[in-house]
N, CA, C and O atoms as CSV, one atom per row, in Angstrom:
chain,resi,resn,atom,element,x,y,z
A,1,UNK,N,N,12.567,-7.520,-10.389
A,1,UNK,CA,C,11.150,-7.726,-10.817
A,1,UNK,C,C,10.741,-6.336,-11.604
A,1,UNK,O,O,11.063,-5.225,-11.182
A,2,UNK,N,N,10.080,-6.531,-12.655
A,2,UNK,CA,C,9.545,-5.226,-13.401
A,2,UNK,C,C,8.349,-4.805,-12.787
A,2,UNK,O,O,7.528,-5.603,-12.335
A,3,UNK,N,N,8.212,-3.500,-12.752
A,3,UNK,CA,C,7.123,-2.883,-12.099
A,3,UNK,C,C,6.385,-2.044,-13.210
A,3,UNK,O,O,7.009,-1.274,-13.940
A,4,UNK,N,N,5.039,-2.232,-13.300
A,4,UNK,CA,C,4.287,-1.506,-14.241
A,4,UNK,C,C,3.973,-0.218,-13.788
A,4,UNK,O,O,3.242,-0.153,-12.799
A,5,UNK,N,N,4.412,0.933,-14.356
A,5,UNK,CA,C,4.198,2.284,-13.853
A,5,UNK,C,C,3.281,3.009,-14.788
A,5,UNK,O,O,3.534,3.017,-15.993
A,6,UNK,N,N,2.247,3.609,-14.310
A,6,UNK,CA,C,1.318,4.407,-15.226
A,6,UNK,C,C,0.817,5.629,-14.359
A,6,UNK,O,O,0.655,5.569,-13.140
A,7,UNK,N,N,0.596,6.729,-15.129
A,7,UNK,CA,C,0.047,7.885,-14.592
A,7,UNK,C,C,-1.445,7.878,-14.759
A,7,UNK,O,O,-1.993,7.528,-15.805
A,8,UNK,N,N,-2.089,8.286,-13.663
A,8,UNK,CA,C,-3.610,8.396,-13.659
A,8,UNK,C,C,-4.084,9.722,-13.193
A,8,UNK,O,O,-3.546,10.261,-12.226
A,9,UNK,N,N,-5.032,10.254,-13.815
A,9,UNK,CA,C,-5.667,11.540,-13.406
A,9,UNK,C,C,-6.670,11.266,-12.376
A,9,UNK,O,O,-7.408,10.281,-12.429
A,10,UNK,N,N,-6.699,12.134,-11.440
A,10,UNK,CA,C,-7.808,12.176,-10.383
A,10,UNK,C,C,-8.298,13.525,-10.249
A,10,UNK,O,O,-7.605,14.512,-10.494
A,11,UNK,N,N,-9.594,13.569,-9.828
A,11,UNK,CA,C,-10.306,14.925,-9.736
A,11,UNK,C,C,-9.941,15.471,-8.459
A,11,UNK,O,O,-10.091,16.687,-8.338
A,12,UNK,N,N,-9.450,14.764,-7.388
A,12,UNK,CA,C,-9.187,15.266,-6.101
A,12,UNK,C,C,-8.202,14.311,-5.410
A,12,UNK,O,O,-8.354,13.091,-5.468
A,13,UNK,N,N,-7.173,14.907,-4.745
A,13,UNK,CA,C,-6.383,13.938,-3.894
A,13,UNK,C,C,-7.104,13.371,-2.717
A,13,UNK,O,O,-6.863,12.249,-2.271
A,14,UNK,N,N,-8.049,14.236,-2.203
A,14,UNK,CA,C,-8.774,13.967,-0.969
A,14,UNK,C,C,-9.831,12.945,-1.269
A,14,UNK,O,O,-10.528,13.079,-2.274
A,15,UNK,N,N,-9.996,11.879,-0.411
A,15,UNK,CA,C,-10.976,10.973,-0.393
A,15,UNK,C,C,-11.587,10.852,1.052
A,15,UNK,O,O,-10.910,10.678,2.066
A,16,UNK,N,N,-12.921,10.965,1.012
A,16,UNK,CA,C,-13.644,10.798,2.293
A,16,UNK,C,C,-13.264,9.371,2.907
A,16,UNK,O,O,-13.179,8.343,2.234
A,17,UNK,N,N,-13.059,9.457,4.222
A,17,UNK,CA,C,-12.521,8.180,4.866
A,17,UNK,C,C,-13.639,7.646,5.698
A,17,UNK,O,O,-14.499,8.330,6.253
A,18,UNK,N,N,-13.524,6.286,5.723
A,18,UNK,CA,C,-14.334,5.419,6.641
A,18,UNK,C,C,-13.570,5.011,7.882
A,18,UNK,O,O,-14.057,4.295,8.758
A,19,UNK,N,N,-12.363,5.500,7.906
A,19,UNK,CA,C,-11.386,4.993,8.966
A,19,UNK,C,C,-11.957,5.880,10.299
A,19,UNK,O,O,-12.382,7.028,10.172
A,20,UNK,N,N,-11.904,5.230,11.473
A,20,UNK,CA,C,-12.425,5.904,12.715
A,20,UNK,C,C,-11.377,7.025,13.112
A,20,UNK,O,O,-11.769,7.918,13.864
A,21,UNK,N,N,-10.262,7.034,12.722
A,21,UNK,CA,C,-9.291,8.058,13.105
A,21,UNK,C,C,-8.957,9.287,12.197
A,21,UNK,O,O,-8.113,10.146,12.454
A,22,UNK,N,N,-9.753,9.230,11.099
A,22,UNK,CA,C,-9.561,10.336,10.126
A,22,UNK,C,C,-10.890,10.611,9.414
A,22,UNK,O,O,-11.751,9.733,9.356
A,23,UNK,N,N,-11.058,11.803,8.882
A,23,UNK,CA,C,-12.150,12.322,8.070
A,23,UNK,C,C,-11.889,12.148,6.665
A,23,UNK,O,O,-12.800,11.885,5.880
A,24,UNK,N,N,-10.611,12.291,6.288
A,24,UNK,CA,C,-10.212,12.180,4.823
A,24,UNK,C,C,-8.883,11.561,4.722
A,24,UNK,O,O,-8.065,11.710,5.629
A,25,UNK,N,N,-8.620,10.866,3.654
A,25,UNK,CA,C,-7.357,10.369,3.367
A,25,UNK,C,C,-6.733,10.784,2.044
A,25,UNK,O,O,-7.513,11.029,1.124
A,26,UNK,N,N,-5.535,10.885,1.851
A,26,UNK,CA,C,-4.806,11.257,0.638
A,26,UNK,C,C,-3.774,10.040,0.362
A,26,UNK,O,O,-2.884,9.727,1.153
A,27,UNK,N,N,-3.998,9.461,-0.757
A,27,UNK,CA,C,-3.115,8.396,-1.189
A,27,UNK,C,C,-2.474,8.904,-2.595
A,27,UNK,O,O,-3.153,8.900,-3.622
A,28,UNK,N,N,-1.234,9.307,-2.575
A,28,UNK,CA,C,-0.649,9.821,-3.758
A,28,UNK,C,C,-0.298,8.815,-4.857
A,28,UNK,O,O,0.017,9.170,-5.993
A,29,UNK,N,N,-0.369,7.529,-4.452
A,29,UNK,CA,C,-0.083,6.456,-5.394
A,29,UNK,C,C,-1.089,5.441,-5.166
A,29,UNK,O,O,-1.775,5.435,-4.144
A,30,UNK,N,N,-1.205,4.504,-6.174
A,30,UNK,CA,C,-2.024,3.331,-6.081
A,30,UNK,C,C,-0.957,2.237,-6.116
A,30,UNK,O,O,-0.031,2.355,-6.919
A,31,UNK,N,N,-1.023,1.181,-5.300
A,31,UNK,CA,C,0.071,0.179,-5.487
A,31,UNK,C,C,1.362,0.561,-4.902
A,31,UNK,O,O,1.530,1.612,-4.283
A,32,UNK,N,N,2.325,-0.378,-5.128
A,32,UNK,CA,C,3.636,-0.101,-4.660
A,32,UNK,C,C,4.589,-1.221,-5.274
A,32,UNK,O,O,4.127,-2.278,-5.705
A,33,UNK,N,N,5.872,-0.938,-5.286
A,33,UNK,CA,C,6.842,-1.924,-5.914
A,33,UNK,C,C,7.366,-2.992,-4.870
A,33,UNK,O,O,8.180,-3.850,-5.210
A,34,UNK,N,N,6.886,-2.905,-3.640
A,34,UNK,CA,C,7.490,-3.703,-2.530
A,34,UNK,C,C,7.067,-5.184,-2.461
A,34,UNK,O,O,7.884,-6.063,-2.189
A,35,UNK,N,N,5.845,-5.422,-2.697
A,35,UNK,CA,C,5.222,-6.813,-2.678
A,35,UNK,C,C,5.448,-7.371,-1.312
A,35,UNK,O,O,5.818,-8.542,-1.227
A,36,UNK,N,N,5.247,-6.590,-0.131
A,36,UNK,CA,C,5.432,-7.179,1.078
A,36,UNK,C,C,4.259,-8.238,1.347
A,36,UNK,O,O,3.088,-8.040,1.022
A,37,UNK,N,N,4.703,-9.313,1.941
A,37,UNK,CA,C,3.840,-10.475,2.198
A,37,UNK,C,C,2.795,-10.051,3.307
A,37,UNK,O,O,1.715,-10.640,3.356
A,38,UNK,N,N,3.095,-9.048,4.191
A,38,UNK,CA,C,2.219,-8.751,5.185
A,38,UNK,C,C,1.281,-7.535,4.951
A,38,UNK,O,O,0.573,-7.016,5.814
A,39,UNK,N,N,1.384,-7.165,3.665
A,39,UNK,CA,C,0.620,-5.901,3.330
A,39,UNK,C,C,-0.827,-5.962,3.478
A,39,UNK,O,O,-1.474,-6.788,2.834
A,40,UNK,N,N,-1.355,-5.178,4.247
A,40,UNK,CA,C,-2.810,-5.017,4.375
A,40,UNK,C,C,-3.566,-4.306,3.293
A,40,UNK,O,O,-4.796,-4.357,3.301
A,41,UNK,N,N,-2.936,-3.661,2.385
A,41,UNK,CA,C,-3.497,-2.781,1.315
A,41,UNK,C,C,-3.724,-3.622,0.121
A,41,UNK,O,O,-4.298,-3.049,-0.805
A,42,UNK,N,N,-3.392,-4.877,-0.057
A,42,UNK,CA,C,-3.516,-5.569,-1.245
A,42,UNK,C,C,-4.994,-5.718,-1.881
A,42,UNK,O,O,-5.242,-5.981,-3.058
A,43,UNK,N,N,-5.889,-5.500,-0.874
A,43,UNK,CA,C,-7.262,-5.476,-1.378
A,43,UNK,C,C,-7.573,-4.361,-2.395
A,43,UNK,O,O,-8.515,-4.446,-3.182
A,44,UNK,N,N,-6.727,-3.306,-2.336
A,44,UNK,CA,C,-6.804,-2.258,-3.294
A,44,UNK,C,C,-6.756,-2.584,-4.757
A,44,UNK,O,O,-7.289,-1.857,-5.596
A,45,UNK,N,N,-6.115,-3.676,-5.051
A,45,UNK,CA,C,-5.929,-4.085,-6.429
A,45,UNK,C,C,-7.440,-4.239,-7.074
A,45,UNK,O,O,-7.640,-3.913,-8.244
A,46,UNK,N,N,-8.337,-4.683,-6.354
A,46,UNK,CA,C,-9.708,-4.872,-7.094
A,46,UNK,C,C,-10.316,-3.624,-7.536
A,46,UNK,O,O,-11.272,-3.696,-8.308
A,47,UNK,N,N,-9.886,-2.481,-7.147
A,47,UNK,CA,C,-10.353,-1.149,-7.565
A,47,UNK,C,C,-9.474,-0.586,-8.791
A,47,UNK,O,O,-9.659,0.545,-9.241
A,48,UNK,N,N,-8.611,-1.373,-9.236
A,48,UNK,CA,C,-7.733,-0.986,-10.413
A,48,UNK,C,C,-8.062,-1.876,-11.539
A,48,UNK,O,O,-8.792,-2.854,-11.376
A,49,UNK,N,N,-7.518,-1.552,-12.731
A,49,UNK,CA,C,-7.754,-2.507,-13.880
A,49,UNK,C,C,-6.438,-3.329,-14.093
A,49,UNK,O,O,-6.209,-3.843,-15.188
A,50,UNK,N,N,-5.619,-3.443,-13.090
A,50,UNK,CA,C,-4.358,-4.131,-13.235
A,50,UNK,C,C,-4.582,-5.622,-13.316
A,50,UNK,O,O,-5.394,-6.172,-12.571
A,51,UNK,N,N,-3.840,-6.313,-14.251
A,51,UNK,CA,C,-3.699,-7.733,-14.192
A,51,UNK,C,C,-2.337,-8.252,-13.357
A,51,UNK,O,O,-2.164,-9.382,-12.900
A,52,UNK,N,N,-1.515,-7.230,-13.295
A,52,UNK,CA,C,-0.305,-7.470,-12.536
A,52,UNK,C,C,-0.656,-7.877,-11.132
A,52,UNK,O,O,-1.694,-7.492,-10.594
A,53,UNK,N,N,0.257,-8.691,-10.520
A,53,UNK,CA,C,0.005,-8.946,-9.092
A,53,UNK,C,C,0.366,-7.714,-8.151
A,53,UNK,O,O,1.152,-6.845,-8.529
A,54,UNK,N,N,-0.218,-7.689,-6.971
A,54,UNK,CA,C,0.024,-6.651,-6.055
A,54,UNK,C,C,1.467,-6.599,-5.753
A,54,UNK,O,O,2.058,-7.650,-5.504
A,55,UNK,N,N,2.106,-5.431,-5.753
A,55,UNK,CA,C,3.422,-5.294,-5.543
A,55,UNK,C,C,4.270,-5.135,-6.801
A,55,UNK,O,O,5.480,-4.920,-6.722
A,56,UNK,N,N,3.594,-5.248,-8.015
A,56,UNK,CA,C,4.250,-5.218,-9.261
A,56,UNK,C,C,3.639,-4.060,-10.187
A,56,UNK,O,O,3.797,-4.046,-11.408
A,57,UNK,N,N,2.974,-3.159,-9.522
A,57,UNK,CA,C,2.427,-2.038,-10.235
A,57,UNK,C,C,2.343,-0.762,-9.273
A,57,UNK,O,O,2.122,-0.904,-8.070
A,58,UNK,N,N,2.525,0.452,-9.842
A,58,UNK,CA,C,2.348,1.570,-9.262
A,58,UNK,C,C,1.582,2.658,-10.147
A,58,UNK,O,O,2.003,2.965,-11.262
A,59,UNK,N,N,0.641,3.121,-9.691
A,59,UNK,CA,C,-0.122,4.233,-10.379
A,59,UNK,C,C,0.275,5.573,-9.840
A,59,UNK,O,O,0.183,5.783,-8.631
A,60,UNK,N,N,0.674,6.409,-10.590
A,60,UNK,CA,C,1.227,7.773,-10.124
A,60,UNK,C,C,0.014,8.661,-10.359
A,60,UNK,O,O,-0.438,8.906,-11.478
A,61,UNK,N,N,-0.485,9.133,-9.191
A,61,UNK,CA,C,-1.669,9.982,-9.286
A,61,UNK,C,C,-1.297,11.442,-9.629
A,61,UNK,O,O,-0.353,12.024,-9.094
A,62,UNK,N,N,-2.128,12.008,-10.586
A,62,UNK,CA,C,-1.909,13.442,-11.022
A,62,UNK,C,C,-3.234,14.143,-10.798
A,62,UNK,O,O,-4.277,13.603,-11.165
A,63,UNK,N,N,-3.224,15.407,-10.166
A,63,UNK,CA,C,-4.402,16.130,-10.046
A,63,UNK,C,C,-4.058,17.645,-10.307
A,63,UNK,O,O,-3.044,18.187,-9.866
A,64,UNK,N,N,-4.993,18.249,-11.054
A,64,UNK,CA,C,-4.708,19.534,-11.434
A,64,UNK,C,C,-5.356,20.533,-10.406
A,64,UNK,O,O,-5.059,21.727,-10.419
A,65,UNK,N,N,-6.209,20.021,-9.559
A,65,UNK,CA,C,-6.952,20.884,-8.527
A,65,UNK,C,C,-6.123,20.908,-7.265
A,65,UNK,O,O,-5.497,19.930,-6.857
A,66,UNK,N,N,-6.155,22.070,-6.681
A,66,UNK,CA,C,-5.598,22.284,-5.378
A,66,UNK,C,C,-6.502,21.473,-4.275
A,66,UNK,O,O,-7.679,21.224,-4.534
A,67,UNK,N,N,-5.997,21.132,-3.224
A,67,UNK,CA,C,-6.747,20.530,-2.101
A,67,UNK,C,C,-7.758,21.674,-1.592
A,67,UNK,O,O,-7.359,22.820,-1.390
A,68,UNK,N,N,-8.938,21.329,-1.423
A,68,UNK,CA,C,-9.922,22.377,-1.005
A,68,UNK,C,C,-9.804,22.481,0.425
A,68,UNK,O,O,-10.241,21.645,1.216
A,69,UNK,N,N,-9.123,23.669,0.761
A,69,UNK,CA,C,-9.021,24.028,2.210
A,69,UNK,C,C,-10.044,24.010,3.025
A,69,UNK,O,O,-9.944,23.522,4.151
A,70,UNK,N,N,-11.279,24.595,2.518
A,70,UNK,CA,C,-12.502,24.765,3.464
A,70,UNK,C,C,-13.065,23.382,3.704
A,70,UNK,O,O,-13.697,23.165,4.737
A,71,UNK,N,N,-12.864,22.416,2.783
A,71,UNK,CA,C,-13.314,20.999,2.973
A,71,UNK,C,C,-12.669,20.352,4.178
A,71,UNK,O,O,-13.262,19.567,4.918
A,72,UNK,N,N,-11.422,20.735,4.322
A,72,UNK,CA,C,-10.735,19.903,5.475
A,72,UNK,C,C,-10.547,20.850,6.844
A,72,UNK,O,O,-10.013,20.394,7.855
A,73,UNK,N,N,-10.963,21.987,6.772
A,73,UNK,CA,C,-10.801,22.860,7.956
A,73,UNK,C,C,-11.490,22.194,9.160
A,73,UNK,O,O,-12.677,21.866,9.139
A,74,UNK,N,N,-10.716,22.028,10.152
A,74,UNK,CA,C,-11.182,21.375,11.496
A,74,UNK,C,C,-11.350,19.864,11.297
A,74,UNK,O,O,-11.879,19.221,12.204
A,75,UNK,N,N,-10.943,19.254,10.188
A,75,UNK,CA,C,-10.929,17.810,10.001
A,75,UNK,C,C,-9.623,17.114,10.070
A,75,UNK,O,O,-8.604,17.786,9.913
A,76,UNK,N,N,-9.543,15.851,10.286
A,76,UNK,CA,C,-8.297,15.161,10.224
A,76,UNK,C,C,-8.098,14.489,8.855
A,76,UNK,O,O,-9.018,13.931,8.258
A,77,UNK,N,N,-6.742,14.586,8.361
A,77,UNK,CA,C,-6.374,13.968,7.041
A,77,UNK,C,C,-5.312,13.013,7.359
A,77,UNK,O,O,-4.352,13.312,8.068
A,78,UNK,N,N,-5.499,11.788,6.796
A,78,UNK,CA,C,-4.475,10.649,6.914
A,78,UNK,C,C,-3.711,10.578,5.710
A,78,UNK,O,O,-4.354,10.321,4.693
A,79,UNK,N,N,-2.398,10.761,5.592
A,79,UNK,CA,C,-1.595,10.718,4.450
A,79,UNK,C,C,-1.212,9.290,4.360
A,79,UNK,O,O,-0.554,8.755,5.252
A,80,UNK,N,N,-1.638,8.616,3.223
A,80,UNK,CA,C,-1.127,7.250,2.787
A,80,UNK,C,C,-1.775,6.057,3.636
A,80,UNK,O,O,-1.080,5.292,4.304
A,81,UNK,N,N,-3.002,5.977,3.563
A,81,UNK,CA,C,-3.605,4.870,4.348
A,81,UNK,C,C,-3.411,3.491,3.651
A,81,UNK,O,O,-3.342,2.460,4.319
A,82,UNK,N,N,-3.327,3.497,2.315
A,82,UNK,CA,C,-3.192,2.259,1.593
A,82,UNK,C,C,-2.085,2.237,0.566
A,82,UNK,O,O,-2.094,1.515,-0.432
A,83,UNK,N,N,-1.075,3.137,0.910
A,83,UNK,CA,C,0.085,3.066,-0.108
A,83,UNK,C,C,1.370,3.591,0.569
A,83,UNK,O,O,1.319,4.269,1.595
A,84,UNK,N,N,2.398,3.289,0.021
A,84,UNK,CA,C,3.702,3.925,0.577
A,84,UNK,C,C,3.921,5.183,-0.070
A,84,UNK,O,O,4.184,5.181,-1.272
A,85,UNK,N,N,3.846,6.291,0.590
A,85,UNK,CA,C,3.945,7.676,-0.044
A,85,UNK,C,C,5.397,8.012,-0.333
A,85,UNK,O,O,5.675,8.955,-1.074
A,86,UNK,N,N,6.298,7.282,0.219
A,86,UNK,CA,C,7.733,7.440,-0.083
A,86,UNK,C,C,8.271,6.189,-0.731
A,86,UNK,O,O,9.332,5.702,-0.343
A,87,UNK,N,N,7.567,5.659,-1.708
A,87,UNK,CA,C,8.102,4.441,-2.483
A,87,UNK,C,C,9.171,5.017,-3.375
A,87,UNK,O,O,9.340,6.225,-3.535
A,88,UNK,N,N,9.909,4.022,-3.968
A,88,UNK,CA,C,11.036,4.638,-4.753
A,88,UNK,C,C,10.732,5.606,-6.019
A,88,UNK,O,O,11.601,6.303,-6.545
A,89,UNK,N,N,9.487,5.557,-6.401
A,89,UNK,CA,C,9.101,6.400,-7.433
A,89,UNK,C,C,8.854,7.780,-7.005
A,89,UNK,O,O,8.738,8.668,-7.850
A,90,UNK,N,N,8.760,8.036,-5.656
A,90,UNK,CA,C,8.606,9.445,-5.179
A,90,UNK,C,C,9.839,10.228,-5.560
A,90,UNK,O,O,9.692,11.409,-5.875
A,91,UNK,N,N,11.025,9.693,-5.562
A,91,UNK,CA,C,12.185,10.386,-6.009
A,91,UNK,C,C,11.973,11.066,-7.291
A,91,UNK,O,O,12.342,12.230,-7.446
A,92,UNK,N,N,11.350,10.339,-8.292
A,92,UNK,CA,C,11.220,10.890,-9.629
A,92,UNK,C,C,10.023,11.849,-9.801
A,92,UNK,O,O,10.125,12.945,-10.351
A,93,UNK,N,N,8.848,11.336,-9.274
A,93,UNK,CA,C,7.617,12.065,-9.457
A,93,UNK,C,C,7.127,13.084,-8.428
A,93,UNK,O,O,6.316,13.968,-8.703
A,94,UNK,N,N,7.701,12.893,-7.167
A,94,UNK,CA,C,7.479,13.873,-6.219
A,94,UNK,C,C,5.991,14.289,-5.928
A,94,UNK,O,O,5.697,15.462,-5.695
A,95,UNK,N,N,5.035,13.239,-5.955
A,95,UNK,CA,C,3.737,13.616,-5.754
A,95,UNK,C,C,3.499,13.814,-4.233
A,95,UNK,O,O,2.740,14.734,-3.928
A,96,UNK,N,N,4.004,13.129,-3.316
A,96,UNK,CA,C,3.869,13.446,-1.931
A,96,UNK,C,C,4.490,14.709,-1.546
A,96,UNK,O,O,3.932,15.407,-0.700
A,97,UNK,N,N,5.618,15.082,-2.094
A,97,UNK,CA,C,6.244,16.379,-1.782
A,97,UNK,C,C,5.332,17.436,-2.300
A,97,UNK,O,O,5.032,18.378,-1.566
A,98,UNK,N,N,4.845,17.339,-3.583
A,98,UNK,CA,C,3.890,18.327,-4.011
A,98,UNK,C,C,2.747,18.643,-3.155
A,98,UNK,O,O,2.419,19.801,-2.896
A,99,UNK,N,N,2.143,17.602,-2.716
A,99,UNK,CA,C,0.968,17.583,-1.801
A,99,UNK,C,C,1.368,18.324,-0.509
A,99,UNK,O,O,0.785,19.340,-0.132
A,100,UNK,N,N,2.360,17.772,0.122
A,100,UNK,CA,C,2.947,18.531,1.410
A,100,UNK,C,C,3.196,19.955,1.222
A,100,UNK,O,O,2.821,20.758,2.076
A,101,UNK,N,N,3.823,20.337,0.127
A,101,UNK,CA,C,4.157,21.792,-0.080
A,101,UNK,C,C,2.850,22.564,-0.254
A,101,UNK,O,O,2.720,23.706,0.186
A,102,UNK,N,N,1.921,21.934,-0.883
A,102,UNK,CA,C,0.613,22.670,-1.132
A,102,UNK,C,C,-0.164,22.787,0.249
A,102,UNK,O,O,-0.911,23.735,0.491
A,103,UNK,N,N,0.060,21.805,1.080
A,103,UNK,CA,C,-0.681,21.871,2.470
A,103,UNK,C,C,0.095,23.021,3.224
A,103,UNK,O,O,-0.542,23.892,3.814
A,104,UNK,N,N,1.388,23.019,3.202
A,104,UNK,CA,C,2.206,24.019,3.972
A,104,UNK,C,C,1.848,25.417,3.581
A,104,UNK,O,O,1.627,26.269,4.441
A,105,UNK,N,N,1.778,25.709,2.101
A,105,UNK,CA,C,1.665,26.906,1.569
A,105,UNK,C,C,0.279,27.541,1.799
A,105,UNK,O,O,0.138,28.763,1.763
A,106,UNK,N,N,-0.756,26.682,2.040
A,106,UNK,CA,C,-2.127,27.118,2.271
A,106,UNK,C,C,-2.482,26.973,3.665
A,106,UNK,O,O,-3.602,27.289,4.066
A,107,UNK,N,N,-1.562,26.500,4.439
A,107,UNK,CA,C,-1.729,26.299,5.984
A,107,UNK,C,C,-3.040,25.847,6.389
A,107,UNK,O,O,-3.705,26.502,7.190
A,108,UNK,N,N,-3.453,24.759,5.879
A,108,UNK,CA,C,-4.631,24.106,6.267
A,108,UNK,C,C,-4.570,23.198,7.426
A,108,UNK,O,O,-5.568,22.609,7.842
A,109,UNK,N,N,-3.295,23.075,7.991
A,109,UNK,CA,C,-2.981,22.234,9.086
A,109,UNK,C,C,-3.188,23.013,10.524
A,109,UNK,O,O,-3.268,24.238,10.612
A,110,UNK,N,N,-3.258,22.157,11.565
A,110,UNK,CA,C,-3.317,22.726,12.767
A,110,UNK,C,C,-2.263,22.010,13.768
A,110,UNK,O,O,-2.025,20.811,13.617
A,111,UNK,N,N,-1.708,22.673,14.674
A,111,UNK,CA,C,-0.696,22.047,15.439
A,111,UNK,C,C,-1.180,21.956,16.879
A,111,UNK,O,O,-0.465,21.443,17.740
């Protein structure tokens, strides 16, 4: 199956969450190449301009801004609530890796 891959610019990797278990989410990609029949995230297609079916496109998010550490201090952040952050395109684009390296270097996590 061919997968439509495109890069998209975003102002911020962080998105305010409506999930009960987290204050913010970070989704490094939109879509995925898997097309899992049980996928709960397929509703995300309506927020894209894709005509391709769910599972046949991946948008690679790019953001020039660092994650605002003061915004997430004392808050919970959920990585990849509606995408596979380690889909096959991560090997080439390393978006998830870059986000995690930024998180570690700025130490905005707590253990």
